[in-house]
LONUNU-391634 format. One record per atom (N, C-alpha, C, CB): residue in one letter; atom name; y, x, z. Coordinates in steps of 0.05 Angstrom, whole numbers. Glycine has a CB too. Layout:
 resn name      y      x      z
    A   CA      Y      X      Z
...
//
This chain:
 resn name      y      x      z
    M    N   1844   2457   2189
    M   CA   1870   2439   2191
    M    C   1881   2440   2160
    M   CB   1894   2452   2215
    T    N   1888   2412   2153
    T   CA   1900   2411   2131
    T    C   1929   2422   2129
    T   CB   1897   2387   2124
    E    N   1935   2437   2111
    E   CA   1961   2443   2106
    E    C   1981   2426   2097
    E   CB   1961   2459   2092
    S    N   2004   2426   2108
    S   CA   2021   2406   2102
    S    C   2044   2420   2087
    S   CB   2029   2390   2127
    A    N   2062   2403   2074
    A   CA   2085   2411   2058
    A    C   2104   2433   2073
    A   CB   2101   2385   2050
    A    N   2106   2425   2100
    A   CA   2124   2445   2118
    A    C   2114   2468   2119
    A   CB   2129   2439   2144
    D    N   2084   2472   2118
    D   CA   2070   2501   2123
    D    C   2073   2514   2097
    D   CB   2037   2500   2131
    R    N   2074   2506   2075
    R   CA   2075   2517   2049
    R    C   2103   2528   2045
    R   CB   2067   2496   2028
    Q    N   2105   2551   2032
    Q   CA   2131   2558   2019
    Q    C   2133   2558   1991
    Q   CB   2139   2581   2026
    P    N   2152   2549   1971
    P   CA   2148   2551   1946
    P    C   2144   2576   1934
    P   CB   2165   2539   1935
    G    N   2154   2597   1949
    G   CA   2149   2626   1933
    G    C   2166   2624   1910
    G   CB   2117   2633   1922
    D    N   2150   2629   1887
    D   CA   2170   2631   1863
    D    C   2171   2605   1850
    D   CB   2163   2655   1842
    R    N   2154   2585   1859
    R   CA   2158   2558   1847
    R    C   2184   2548   1852
    R   CB   2137   2539   1857
    S    N   2193   2530   1837
    S   CA   2221   2514   1839
    S    C   2219   2498   1863
    S   CB   2226   2494   1812
    V    N   2239   2491   1873
    V   CA   2243   2468   1894
    V    C   2233   2443   1882
    V   CB   2274   2464   1904
    V    N   2239   2439   1856
    V   CA   2232   2417   1845
    V    C   2201   2411   1842
    V   CB   2245   2416   1823
    A    N   2187   2435   1837
    A   CA   2159   2435   1837
    A    C   2149   2428   1864
    A   CB   2148   2461   1829
    A    N   2160   2442   1888
    A   CA   2150   2436   1914
    A    C   2155   2408   1922
    A   CB   2162   2454   1934
    V    N   2174   2394   1918
    V   CA   2179   2369   1921
    V    C   2162   2349   1904
    V   CB   2205   2366   1917
    R    N   2160   2356   1882
    R   CA   2144   2340   1864
    R    C   2112   2340   1874
    R   CB   2147   2352   1835
    D    N   2106   2364   1883
    D   CA   2079   2366   1893
    D    C   2074   2349   1921
    D   CB   2072   2397   1897
    A    N   2093   2352   1935
    A   CA   2090   2338   1963
    A    C   2089   2308   1956
    A   CB   2117   2345   1985
    I    N   2107   2296   1937
    I   CA   2101   2269   1930
    I    C   2078   2259   1921
    I   CB   2116   2261   1915
    V    N   2066   2276   1898
    V   CA   2041   2271   1888
    V    C   2021   2275   1907
    V   CB   2035   2286   1867
    R    N   2018   2292   1925
    R   CA   1999   2293   1944
    R    C   2001   2269   1966
    R   CB   2001   2320   1957
    G    N   2022   2257   1967
    G   CA   2022   2233   1988
    G    C   2038   2245   2013
    G   CB   1989   2222   1997
    E    N   2046   2269   2013
    E   CA   2057   2280   2036
    E    C   2087   2266   2044
    E   CB   2058   2312   2032
    F    N   2100   2261   2020
    F   CA   2122   2244   2024
    F    C   2115   2214   2012
    F   CB   2147   2258   2010
    V    N   2116   2193   2028
    V   CA   2109   2170   2017
    V    C   2127   2152   2006
    V   CB   2096   2159   2033
    P    N   2123   2129   1992
    P   CA   2136   2111   1981
    P    C   2161   2098   2000
    P   CB   2114   2091   1972
    N    N   2189   2100   1991
    N   CA   2211   2090   2007
    N    C   2218   2112   2030
    N   CB   2203   2062   2019
    Q    N   2202   2133   2032
    Q   CA   2209   2154   2051
    Q    C   2239   2167   2045
    Q   CB   2186   2176   2050
    R    N   2258   2164   2065
    R   CA   2279   2180   2057
    R    C   2274   2209   2055
    R   CB   2300   2176   2075
    L    N   2291   2221   2038
    L   CA   2290   2250   2032
    L    C   2319   2258   2036
    L   CB   2277   2258   2001
    V    N   2324   2272   2064
    V   CA   2344   2281   2070
    V    C   2351   2309   2059
    V   CB   2345   2280   2093
    E    N   2373   2318   2050
    E   CA   2379   2343   2039
    E    C   2377   2363   2057
    E   CB   2404   2343   2028
    A    N   2385   2362   2081
    A   CA   2385   2383   2103
    A    C   2354   2386   2115
    A   CB   2408   2373   2128
    D    N   2340   2367   2113
    D   CA   2314   2368   2122
    D    C   2299   2385   2103
    D   CB   2302   2342   2125
    L    N   2301   2379   2076
    L   CA   2287   2392   2055
    L    C   2296   2422   2049
    L   CB   2290   2374   2032
    S    N   2317   2426   2056
    S   CA   2332   2452   2055
    S    C   2318   2469   2072
    S   CB   2362   2450   2062
    A    N   2313   2459   2100
    A   CA   2299   2478   2123
    A    C   2266   2479   2115
    A   CB   2304   2463   2157
    Q    N   2259   2457   2107
    Q   CA   2229   2453   2100
    Q    C   2221   2475   2079
    Q   CB   2223   2423   2088
    F    N   2237   2474   2054
    F   CA   2230   2493   2034
    F    C   2247   2517   2033
    F   CB   2231   2480   2011
    R    N   2262   2524   2052
    R   CA   2278   2549   2054
    R    C   2293   2548   2028
    R   CB   2259   2576   2057
    A    N   2311   2531   2023
    A   CA   2327   2531   1998
    A    C   2353   2520   2004
    A   CB   2313   2516   1975
    S    N   2374   2525   1987
    S   CA   2399   2521   1996
    S    C   2404   2489   1990
    S   CB   2420   2542   1981
    R    N   2423   2475   2001
    R   CA   2430   2445   1996
    R    C   2438   2443   1967
    R   CB   2455   2433   2014
    A    N   2450   2460   1955
    A   CA   2454   2452   1927
    A    C   2429   2452   1910
    A   CB   2473   2470   1915
    T    N   2413   2472   1918
    T   CA   2387   2474   1904
    T    C   2367   2447   1907
    T   CB   2372   2499   1916
    V    N   2369   2441   1930
    V   CA   2355   2414   1936
    V    C   2368   2392   1925
    V   CB   2352   2408   1965
    R    N   2395   2389   1925
    R   CA   2409   2369   1913
    R    C   2401   2369   1879
    R   CB   2442   2375   1920
    A    N   2402   2391   1871
    A   CA   2395   2389   1839
    A    C   2368   2382   1836
    A   CB   2398   2417   1824
    A    N   2347   2391   1854
    A   CA   2320   2382   1852
    A    C   2319   2352   1854
    A   CB   2302   2395   1874
    L    N   2333   2339   1870
    L   CA   2329   2310   1874
    L    C   2338   2296   1852
    L   CB   2341   2299   1898
    I    N   2362   2307   1836
    I   CA   2371   2295   1815
    I    C   2352   2297   1795
    I   CB   2395   2305   1809
    E    N   2338   2318   1787
    E   CA   2320   2322   1769
    E    C   2295   2303   1771
    E   CB   2315   2348   1770
    L    N   2287   2299   1797
    L   CA   2261   2285   1801
    L    C   2270   2255   1800
    L   CB   2246   2293   1830
    T    N   2296   2248   1804
    T   CA   2305   2223   1797
    T    C   2303   2214   1771
    T   CB   2330   2221   1803
    N    N   2312   2233   1752
    N   CA   2306   2231   1725
    N    C   2278   2226   1716
    N   CB   2314   2252   1713
    E    N   2257   2238   1732
    E   CA   2229   2237   1726
    E    C   2222   2210   1738
    E   CB   2212   2261   1738
    G    N   2232   2197   1751
    G   CA   2223   2168   1764
    G    C   2208   2170   1785
    G   CB   2207   2152   1747
    L    N   2211   2199   1799
    L   CA   2195   2200   1827
    L    C   2213   2194   1849
    L   CB   2182   2228   1832
    V    N   2237   2192   1848
    V   CA   2259   2192   1868
    V    C   2281   2174   1856
    V   CB   2271   2222   1873
    E    N   2290   2157   1879
    E   CA   2311   2142   1870
    E    C   2336   2144   1892
    E   CB   2301   2113   1864
    R    N   2361   2141   1879
    R   CA   2382   2145   1894
    R    C   2392   2117   1904
    R   CB   2403   2162   1879
    V    N   2396   2112   1933
    V   CA   2405   2086   1942
    V    C   2436   2090   1950
    V   CB   2387   2076   1968
    Q    N   2450   2073   1946
    Q   CA   2480   2074   1948
    Q    C   2486   2075   1981
    Q   CB   2495   2045   1932
    N    N   2499   2095   1988
    N   CA   2505   2096   2018
    N    C   2482   2105   2035
    N   CB   2514   2069   2028
    R    N   2455   2111   2026
    R   CA   2435   2118   2039
    R    C   2419   2142   2028
    R   CB   2420   2096   2041
    G    N   2433   2157   2007
    G   CA   2419   2181   1996
    G    C   2394   2173   1979
    G   CB   2410   2199   2018
    A    N   2373   2191   1981
    A   CA   2350   2190   1962
    A    C   2324   2184   1980
    A   CB   2348   2220   1945
    R    N   2309   2170   1963
    R   CA   2284   2166   1978
    R    C   2256   2169   1957
    R   CB   2287   2137   1992
    V    N   2237   2169   1965
    V   CA   2213   2167   1945
    V    C   2212   2139   1934
    V   CB   2182   2174   1960
    R    N   2208   2138   1908
    R   CA   2210   2114   1893
    R    C   2186   2100   1893
    R   CB   2218   2118   1867
    A    N   2182   2075   1902
    A   CA   2158   2059   1906
    A    C   2156   2049   1882
    A   CB   2157   2038   1928
    V    N   2126   2050   1867
    V   CA   2118   2039   1844
    V    C   2105   2015   1847
    V   CB   2104   2055   1831
    S    N   2116   1992   1838
    S   CA   2099   1965   1840
    S    C   2074   1965   1822
    S   CB   2118   1939   1831
    L    N   2058   1944   1827
    L   CA   2032   1940   1809
    L    C   2042   1935   1781
    L   CB   2013   1914   1819
    E    N   2062   1921   1775
    E   CA   2071   1912   1749
    E    C   2080   1936   1735
    E   CB   2093   1890   1751
    E    N   2093   1958   1750
    E   CA   2101   1982   1735
    E    C   2080   2001   1732
    E   CB   2122   1996   1748
    A    N   2059   2001   1749
    A   CA   2033   2017   1745
    A    C   2020   2008   1723
    A   CB   2014   2017   1767
    V    N   2014   1982   1717
    V   CA   2004   1972   1696
    V    C   2019   1982   1672
    V   CB   2003   1945   1698
    E    N   2042   1979   1672
    E   CA   2060   1987   1647
    E    C   2054   2018   1645
    E   CB   2097   1980   1651
    I    N   2056   2031   1660
    I   CA   2052   2060   1656
    I    C   2024   2067   1645
    I   CB   2056   2075   1682
    S    N   2003   2050   1657
    S   CA   1978   2054   1642
    S    C   1975   2047   1616
    S   CB   1959   2043   1652
    E    N   1991   2027   1606
    E   CA   1993   2018   1580
    E    C   2002   2040   1562
    E   CB   2011   1994   1579
    V    N   2028   2052   1573
    V   CA   2033   2075   1556
    V    C   2016   2097   1555
    V   CB   2056   2085   1562
    R    N   2005   2103   1577
    R   CA   1983   2123   1579
    R    C   1961   2117   1554
    R   CB   1968   2120   1608
    M    N   1956   2096   1552
    M   CA   1936   2085   1536
    M    C   1939   2095   1508
    M   CB   1937   2057   1537
    M    N   1968   2089   1500
    M   CA   1974   2103   1473
    M    C   1974   2133   1471
    M   CB   2001   2096   1465
    L    N   1986   2144   1491
    L   CA   1988   2173   1486
    L    C   1961   2186   1493
    L   CB   2013   2187   1504
    E    N   1942   2177   1512
    E   CA   1919   2191   1513
    E    C   1903   2186   1490
    E   CB   1907   2185   1537
    S    N   1903   2161   1479
    S   CA   1886   2158   1452
    S    C   1897   2178   1434
    S   CB   1888   2128   1436
    L    N   1920   2183   1430
    L   CA   1928   2202   1408
    L    C   1921   2233   1415
    L   CB   1962   2198   1402
    C    N   1920   2237   1444
    C   CA   1915   2264   1452
    C    C   1878   2267   1444
    C   CB   1923   2267   1490
    A    N   1871   2246   1454
    A   CA   1839   2247   1446
    A    C   1832   2256   1415
    A   CB   1827   2216   1449
    A    N   1847   2239   1401
    A   CA   1839   2239   1369
    A    C   1849   2270   1362
    A   CB   1857   2211   1347
    K    N   1867   2277   1371
    K   CA   1879   2305   1361
    K    C   1863   2326   1373
    K   CB   1911   2310   1368
    A    N   1847   2328   1394
    A   CA   1835   2342   1409
    A    C   1805   2341   1395
    A   CB   1839   2333   1439
    A    N   1798   2320   1382
    A   CA   1774   2320   1366
    A    C   1775   2334   1342
    A   CB   1767   2297   1361
    E    N   1801   2335   1333
    E   CA   1806   2351   1304
    E    C   1806   2382   1313
    E   CB   1839   2342   1288
    R    N   1818   2386   1336
    R   CA   1823   2417   1342
    R    C   1801   2429   1357
    R   CB   1849   2421   1360
    I    N   1788   2416   1371
    I   CA   1769   2430   1391
    I    C   1751   2452   1379
    I   CB   1750   2410   1403
    S    N   1753   2474   1396
    S   CA   1734   2498   1388
    S    C   1708   2496   1402
    S   CB   1747   2526   1396
    D    N   1687   2514   1393
    D   CA   1662   2512   1405
    D    C   1660   2515   1435
    D   CB   1647   2531   1393
    A    N   1677   2538   1443
    A   CA   1679   2543   1473
    A    C   1692   2520   1487
    A   CB   1694   2570   1478
    E    N   1706   2506   1476
    E   CA   1720   2481   1488
    E    C   1701   2460   1490
    E   CB   1745   2472   1472
    V    N   1683   2460   1468
    V   CA   1665   2442   1469
    V    C   1645   2445   1491
    V   CB   1654   2440   1445
    G    N   1638   2470   1499
    G   CA   1618   2475   1522
    G    C   1635   2471   1548
    G   CB   1603   2507   1520
    E    N   1659   2475   1551
    E   CA   1673   2468   1573
    E    C   1674   2438   1581
    E   CB   1699   2478   1569
    L    N   1679   2422   1560
    L   CA   1679   2391   1563
    L    C   1652   2382   1570
    L   CB   1686   2376   1536
    R    N   1635   2394   1558
    R   CA   1604   2384   1564
    R    C   1599   2390   1591
    R   CB   1581   2400   1545
    E    N   1608   2417   1603
    E   CA   1599   2425   1629
    E    C   1618   2407   1649
    E   CB   1602   2460   1634
    L    N   1643   2396   1644
    L   CA   1658   2381   1660
    L    C   1640   2353   1661
    L   CB   1689   2378   1649
    G    N   1631   2345   1641
    G   CA   1618   2317   1643
    G    C   1591   2321   1658
    G   CB   1613   2304   1612
    E    N   1576   2342   1657
    E   CA   1557   2346   1676
    E    C   1561   2346   1704
    E   CB   1548   2367   1672
    R    N   1583   2360   1707
    R   CA   1594   2363   1740
    R    C   1602   2331   1747
    R   CB   1628   2388   1744
    M    N   1614   2321   1727
    M   CA   1620   2293   1738
    M    C   1598   2275   1741
    M   CB   1639   2280   1721
    Q    N   1577   2274   1729
    Q   CA   1549   2262   1732
    Q    C   1542   2272   1758
    Q   CB   1526   2270   1709
    M    N   1539   2297   1763
    M   CA   1530   2306   1790
    M    C   1545   2294   1812
    M   CB   1531   2335   1794
    A    N   1572   2298   1809
    A   CA   1589   2285   1833
    A    C   1582   2256   1840
    A   CB   1619   2286   1825
    V    N   1583   2239   1816
    V   CA   1574   2208   1821
    V    C   1547   2205   1833
    V   CB   1574   2192   1794
    A    N   1531   2218   1822
    A   CA   1503   2222   1836
    A    C   1502   2228   1866
    A   CB   1489   2245   1822
    G    N   1517   2246   1874
    G   CA   1518   2253   1901
    G    C   1539   2238   1917
    G   CB   1522   2281   1902
    G    N   1552   2218   1907
    G   CA   1571   2205   1923
    G    C   1594   2219   1928
    G   CB   1560   2198   1945
    D    N   1603   2241   1912
    D   CA   1625   2257   1921
    D    C   1651   2246   1909
    D   CB   1620   2287   1913
    V    N   1663   2225   1918
    V   CA   1683   2211   1904
    V    C   1709   2226   1901
    V   CB   1687   2185   1917
    V    N   1712   2244   1922
    V   CA   1737   2261   1921
    V    C   1735   2284   1898
    V   CB   1741   2274   1950
    G    N   1710   2292   1897
    G   CA   1705   2313   1876
    G    C   1707   2302   1848
    G   CB   1679   2325   1880
    Y    N   1694   2276   1847
    Y   CA   1695   2265   1824
    Y    C   1726   2257   1811
    Y   CB   1678   2242   1829
    S    N   1741   2248   1832
    S   CA   1765   2242   1826
    S    C   1780   2268   1817
    S   CB   1777   2229   1849
    G    N   1776   2291   1826
    G   CA   1787   2318   1818
    G    C   1779   2323   1791
    G   CB   1779   2340   1835
    L    N   1753   2322   1780
    L   CA   1741   2329   1757
    L    C   1753   2307   1736
    L   CB   1707   2329   1761
    N    N   1759   2283   1745
    N   CA   1768   2266   1728
    N    C   1797   2272   1717
    N   CB   1766   2240   1740
    Q    N   1815   2282   1734
    Q   CA   1841   2293   1730
    Q    C   1842   2319   1715
    Q   CB   1853   2297   1756
    R    N   1820   2338   1719
    R   CA   1817   2362   1704
    R    C   1807   2352   1675
    R   CB   1795   2383   1720
    L    N   1789   2334   1670
    L   CA   1784   2327   1645
    L    C   1804   2315   1629
    L   CB   1765   2312   1646
    H    N   1821   2299   1641
    H   CA   1844   2286   1625
    H    C   1865   2308   1619
    H   CB   1858   2262   1642
    R    N   1870   2328   1637
    R   CA   1888   2350   1632
    R    C   1877   2368   1607
    R   CB   1890   2368   1660
    R    N   1852   2374   1608
    R   CA   1843   2392   1587
    R    C   1842   2378   1563
    R   CB   1818   2404   1592
    V    N   1838   2353   1558
    V   CA   1838   2339   1535
    V    C   1868   2338   1521
    V   CB   1828   2312   1542
    R    N   1885   2340   1543
    R   CA   1914   2339   1531
    R    C   1919   2366   1524
    R   CB   1938   2329   1551
    E    N   1909   2386   1534
    E   CA   1917   2415   1530
    E    C   1900   2423   1502
    E   CB   1908   2436   1559
    I    N   1876   2414   1499
    I   CA   1863   2418   1475
    I    C   1877   2407   1448
    I   CB   1836   2407   1479
    S    N   1884   2378   1454
    S   CA   1901   2367   1436
    S    C   1922   2381   1421
    S   CB   1912   2349   1447
    G    N   1938   2397   1436
    G   CA   1961   2412   1427
    G    C   1984   2397   1427
    G   CB   1959   2422   1400
    Q    N   1982   2372   1436
    Q   CA   2006   2356   1437
    Q    C   2024   2356   1464
    Q   CB   1996   2328   1432
    R    N   2042   2377   1461
    R   CA   2059   2388   1482
    R    C   2074   2365   1493
    R   CB   2078   2412   1472
    T    N   2088   2349   1479
    T   CA   2107   2330   1485
    T    C   2092   2306   1497
    T   CB   2122   2323   1461
    A    N   2069   2296   1489
    A   CA   2051   2277   1498
    A    C   2042   2286   1528
    A   CB   2027   2274   1477
    A    N   2040   2313   1527
    A   CA   2023   2319   1555
    A    C   2049   2323   1572
    A   CB   2000   2351   1555
    Q    N   2071   2328   1569
    Q   CA   2091   2329   1587
    Q    C   2099   2299   1598
    Q   CB   2114   2343   1575
    V    N   2099   2285   1577
    V   CA   2106   2254   1584
    V    C   2084   2243   1601
    V   CB   2108   2234   1556
    L    N   2056   2249   1599
    L   CA   2036   2240   1611
    L    C   2033   2250   1641
    L   CB   2015   2247   1595
    E    N   2043   2278   1646
    E   CA   2043   2290   1669
    E    C   2065   2276   1686
    E   CB   2047   2318   1666
    R    N   2086   2267   1677
    R   CA   2110   2252   1694
    R    C   2098   2225   1699
    R   CB   2142   2249   1677
    L    N   2086   2212   1681
    L   CA   2075   2183   1688
    L    C   2052   2188   1712
    L   CB   2060   2166   1660
    R    N   2035   2209   1708
    R   CA   2016   2211   1729
    R    C   2028   2213   1759
    R   CB   2000   2233   1724
    G    N   2052   2226   1760
    G   CA   2065   2232   1784
    G    C   2074   2204   1797
    G   CB   2090   2252   1778
    Q    N   2084   2188   1775
    Q   CA   2097   2161   1786
    Q    C   2076   2143   1794
    Q   CB   2115   2145   1763
    S    N   2053   2143   1783
    S   CA   2031   2121   1792
    S    C   2009   2133   1809
    S   CB   2017   2106   1766
    V    N   2013   2158   1821
    V   CA   1991   2172   1831
    V    C   1980   2157   1857
    V   CB   2001   2201   1838
    R    N   1995   2141   1872
    R   CA   1983   2127   1897
    R    C   1965   2103   1885
    R   CB   2007   2117   1919
    H    N   1975   2090   1865
    H   CA   1957   2069   1855
    H    C   1929   2083   1843
    H   CB   1973   2053   1831
    Q    N   1930   2107   1829
    Q   CA   1907   2118   1818
    Q    C   1890   2124   1838
    Q   CB   1912   2139   1803
    F    N   1900   2137   1860
    F   CA   1882   2144   1882
    F    C   1868   2124   1894
    F   CB   1895   2156   1902
    R    N   1884   2100   1902
    R   CA   1871   2079   1912
    R    C   1849   2065   1895
    R   CB   1889   2060   1919
    L    N   1851   2068   1871
    L   CA   1834   2060   1853
    L    C   1808   2076   1852
    L   CB   1846   2060   1829
    A    N   1818   2104   1854
    A   CA   1791   2123   1852
    A    C   1773   2121   1878
    A   CB   1800   2156   1849
    M    N   1782   2110   1897
    M   CA   1772   2106   1923
    M    C   1759   2082   1926
    M   CB   1791   2107   1943
    R    N   1760   2066   1908
    R   CA   1754   2038   1907
    R    C   1717   2041   1900
    R   CB   1776   2021   1880
    P    N   1701   2026   1921
    P   CA   1674   2028   1915
    P    C   1665   2019   1891
    P   CB   1661   2017   1933
    G    N   1649   2032   1878
    G   CA   1634   2029   1851
    G    C   1651   2035   1827
    G   CB   1623   2002   1849
    R    N   1679   2045   1832
    R   CA   1692   2052   1811
    R    C   1685   2074   1794
    R   CB   1714   2055   1819
    P    N   1676   2097   1807
    P   CA   1663   2120   1793
    P    C   1641   2115   1772
    P   CB   1652   2136   1813
    Q    N   1621   2095   1781
    Q   CA   1599   2088   1767
    Q    C   1610   2071   1743
    Q   CB   1578   2073   1785
    V    N   1633   2061   1743
    V   CA   1646   2045   1719
    V    C   1660   2068   1701
    V   CB   1669   2020   1729
    S    N   1673   2084   1710
    S   CA   1692   2103   1696
    S    C   1674   2125   1683
    S   CB   1713   2116   1717
    L    N   1654   2133   1697
    L   CA   1638   2156   1688
    L    C   1628   2153   1658
    L   CB   1613   2159   1708
    P    N   1614   2131   1649
    P   CA   1606   2125   1620
    P    C   1631   2125   1601
    P   CB   1590   2094   1617
    E    N   1655   2118   1612
    E   CA   1676   2118   1596
    E    C   1684   2144   1591
    E   CB   1695   2102   1605
    H    N   1684   2162   1610
    H   CA   1689   2187   1607
    H    C   1673   2205   1590
    H   CB   1691   2196   1628
    L    N   1647   2200   1592
    L   CA   1629   2216   1575
    L    C   1631   2201   1547
    L   CB   1595   2217   1587
    A    N   1638   2181   1544
    A   CA   1642   2172   1519
    A    C   1665   2185   1502
    A   CB   1646   2146   1521
    I    N   1685   2190   1520
    I   CA   1710   2205   1506
    I    C   1699   2235   1500
    I   CB   1739   2207   1528
    I    N   1685   2246   1519
    I   CA   1675   2272   1515
    I    C   1658   2275   1488
    I   CB   1659   2280   1540
    D    N   1638   2257   1484
    D   CA   1619   2256   1465
    D    C   1635   2255   1438
    D   CB   1602   2232   1470
    A    N   1657   2235   1437
    A   CA   1670   2235   1408
    A    C   1689   2259   1402
    A   CB   1687   2208   1404
    I    N   1702   2271   1421
    I   CA   1714   2292   1419
    I    C   1699   2317   1412
    I   CB   1727   2294   1440
    C    N   1679   2321   1424
    C   CA   1656   2345   1418
    C    C   1642   2341   1390
    C   CB   1629   2345   1442
    A    N   1643   2316   1384
    A   CA   1629   2310   1358
    A    C   1651   2309   1333
    A   CB   1614   2280   1360
    N    N   1675   2315   1338
    N   CA   1699   2317   1319
    N    C   1701   2292   1305
    N   CB   1697   2342   1299
    H    N   1701   2270   1320
    H   CA   1707   2241   1313
    H    C   1731   2234   1323
    H   CB   1689   2222   1323
    P    N   1757   2234   1311
    P   CA   1780   2228   1326
    P    C   1780   2196   1326
    P   CB   1807   2242   1313
    D    N   1771   2183   1308
    D   CA   1777   2152   1309
    D    C   1760   2141   1335
    D   CB   1767   2136   1280
    E    N   1734   2155   1336
    E   CA   1719   2146   1362
    E    C   1733   2156   1384
    E   CB   1689   2156   1365
    A    N   1740   2181   1388
    A   CA   1757   2189   1412
    A    C   1780   2173   1419
    A   CB   1768   2215   1408
    A    N   1795   2162   1402
    A   CA   1818   2147   1407
    A    C   1811   2123   1418
    A   CB   1833   2144   1385
    E    N   1791   2108   1407
    E   CA   1779   2083   1418
    E    C   1767   2085   1442
    E   CB   1759   2073   1402
    A    N   1752   2106   1449
    A   CA   1738   2111   1476
    A    C   1757   2117   1498
    A   CB   1718   2134   1473
    A    N   1784   2129   1488
    A   CA   1808   2132   1508
    A    C   1819   2103   1513
    A   CB   1833   2152   1494
    R    N   1823   2089   1493
    R   CA   1834   2062   1496
    R    C   1815   2047   1512
    R   CB   1839   2048   1470
    R    N   1792   2047   1510
    R   CA   1774   2027   1524
    R    C   1775   2038   1555
    R   CB   1740   2026   1511
    H    N   1778   2063   1559
    H   CA   1780   2074   1590
    H    C   1805   2063   1603
    H   CB   1783   2109   1592
    L    N   1825   2067   1591
    L   CA   1854   2059   1600
    L    C   1855   2028   1602
    L   CB   1877   2071   1577
    S    N   1841   2014   1587
    S   CA   1838   1986   1589
    S    C   1826   1980   1611
    S   CB   1826   1974   1568
    S    N   1804   1992   1617
    S   CA   1790   1991   1643
    S    C   1803   1994   1667
    S   CB   1772   2008   1643
    V    N   1818   2016   1666
    V   CA   1833   2026   1686
    V    C   1856   2001   1695
    V   CB   1847   2056   1675
    I    N   1868   1989   1674
    I   CA   1889   1969   1683
    I    C   1874   1943   1694
    I   CB   1909   1960   1657
    E    N   1852   1937   1684
    E   CA   1839   1913   1694
    E    C   1830   1920   1725
    E   CB   1812   1906   1674
    A    N   1825   1944   1729
    A   CA   1813   1953   1756
    A    C   1837   1957   1775
    A   CB   1795   1981   1755
    L    N   1859   1965   1766
    L   CA   1885   1958   1779
    L    C   1892   1932   1788
    L   CB   1904   1965   1763
    K    N   1890   1917   1770
    K   CA   1897   1884   1776
    K    C   1877   1876   1797
    K   CB   1893   1861   1746
    A    N   1852   1883   1796
    A   CA   1832   1873   1809
    A    C   1837   1883   1839
    A   CB   1807   1881   1796
    A    N   1843   1909   1841
    A   CA   1846   1923   1868
    A    C   1869   1910   1882
    A   CB   1850   1957   1865
    D    N   1889   1905   1867
    D   CA   1914   1896   1880
    D    C   1906   1866   1891
    D   CB   1940   1895   1859
    A    N   1894   1849   1873
    A   CA   1885   1823   1883
    A    C   1869   1821   1909
    A   CB   1870   1812   1864
    E    N   1852   1841   1911
    E   CA   1838   1841   1932
    E    C   1854   1850   1962
    E   CB   1817   1859   1925
    V    N   1872   1867   1955
    V   CA   1889   1878   1979
    V    C   1911   1852   1988
    V   CB   1908   1910   1968
    S    N   1924   1837   1967
    S   CA   1944   1821   1970
    S    C   1933   1793   1955
    S   CB   1971   1835   1959
    P    N   1913   1778   1964
    P   CA   1906   1756   1953
    P    C   1927   1734   1952
    P   CB   1883   1748   1965
    L    N   1927   1720   1930
    L   CA   1948   1700   1927
    L    C   1943   1672   1947
    L   CB   1949   1693   1895
    H    N   1964   1665   1957
    H   CA   1964   1638   1979
    H    C   1970   1618   1964
    H   CB   1985   1637   2005
    P    N   1952   1595   1969
    P   CA   1965   1566   1955
    P    C   1988   1556   1969
    P   CB   1945   1540   1954
//
């Protein structure tokens, strides 16, 4: 049985992290009201702690405050998801270039292994597994780059557009398109070629943007 947000306890994690995690996982859906009393009971935290968490998540762009209605999960439009991907393109290109300059021999082995596992997942039709490896690759590139500020911004942007990204990841044929893009990023970083790594990251995010638009057009076709 799948564990829900209500079954988990934050433990040492902050309530901010617990609510953020529930939003990113899709347990709290876009436009869902976030009632302080309910969250207080769910996460076994004080109302003041929950209120402070909602304020912080509002600043991150995951939550919005509606006059006379309290807080709710912020819905991100396609247009905003595209804008987020455009910003990601710049920052992930920077991280890829820096990673190519800084990567160690051990980290080369790690990225190569990730690439092999991604190929196996695509060959085996494991879309969910591939999606997880995809996220892990992007996270490791950010970590290897040493660009902590960029990494923090990218993590917040990922949270805001996670539902669009999930829908894109589940789109038939998408893994076969994105796999060679990811492998190109890995190859350039491992070869210590910053310019090529940055360009590979730009090509990948450009592909993401086009795929987001195409997926939205299929779901909401224009009517004459």
